[in-house]
C-alpha positions, 0 to 999 in steps of 0.5 A: 498791013502793018508789021507786027512789031516782034523781032526778026525772024531768027535765021537758020544758021545762028548760033545755037548754044544749048546744042552740045557735042562731045568731041577729041579735040587735039592739043596743039603742040610739037609732042602732039605732032613727033607722036601723030609722026611716029605713028604715020611713019609706022603705019607706012613702013613695007609689011614684014611679018616678023615685026609685025605691027598690032594694034591694042587697046580696051574696052568695058561693056555692062552686062544687062539682063532682062526682067522681062520676057522678049516679045519675039517679032513677027508680020507686021510687028518688030521685037519688043522689049522692056526698058526694064533691066537687071544689072550684071555688073561689068567686063572688060574686053581687051583687043589687038588687031593687026591691021595689014594681015587681017586678024584680031583677039578680042580677050573677055576679062574681069578686070583691065589692071596693070597684072592683066595689061602683063598677063595680055602682053606675055599671050601676044609674045609667047601665043600668037607670035612666037616666031616673030623678031619684034612685036611693034604695039601701038596703044593709048598712054594710059598708065597700066600701058607701060614695062613697068606693068611686067614687072609687078605680074612677074619674076624680072628674068621673064618680065625681060624675057616678054619686053625683049621681043615687044617695041611700045608705041604711044599715040598722042594724047587725045590722038585715040583716032590713029589707033587702029583698032578703035576702027576694030572695037566700033565694028565690033561694037555694031554688030555683036555689042550693041544690044543688052548681054547677061553675063560674060560667058554670052559675052564670050561666046558672042565675040569669040563668034564675031572674032573667028568670022572677022578673021576667017574673012580676014577683014583687013583695014585699010590705012593710007594718011600719011606724014604728007597728008597730015603736014597738010590737012592737020597743018593746024595741030602745027606749032608755028615755026619762027624765022 
């Protein structure tokens, strides 16, 4: 039997250049490593209720309403909804999480400006932790996440009063995996947001119910990755040291 005149069969594990995946590619630099190790050391400190470590982040949620009535599920048939929908704008969610205490809070707002960020920091100081000596806030390096934002919202005396109780700790750029509130936001997405929500009032009710249930259960986040682990497992991120 003669072999057909054609190329050999491609192997299953050959490169497929048409496939792509979005990824967070860290920057290999001393700055990245320094920020990472600062955050990891902070997480490794013994728990101190007077100096809580609170993670902070924000995300948007598109508000979407149904155009046609949903057909309810029944035996032998799943719930069905139409592919068309009505857009009702976008809401913002500010998320706080004290991982060790099993506490989280999600605030629904219209925007996420510097003034909105400043209002959230005031709430954190005055409402959630009025007895704390110092609140260590871990967050990313977005432009609104700066002490200057409080001076844009409040009078100088008030801005300074709030900032005296805050200590900002920034994750490295492209290092959002270090922010524990990202884990909480992932749970929130799966359990609450992964569906059509028509308006801000409904979003507020659903988020409040989620928050109350998780806080009642004191659902904590256990973090065990430390600096030694980073130097061993993420060695490729460290700049080479000249002899």
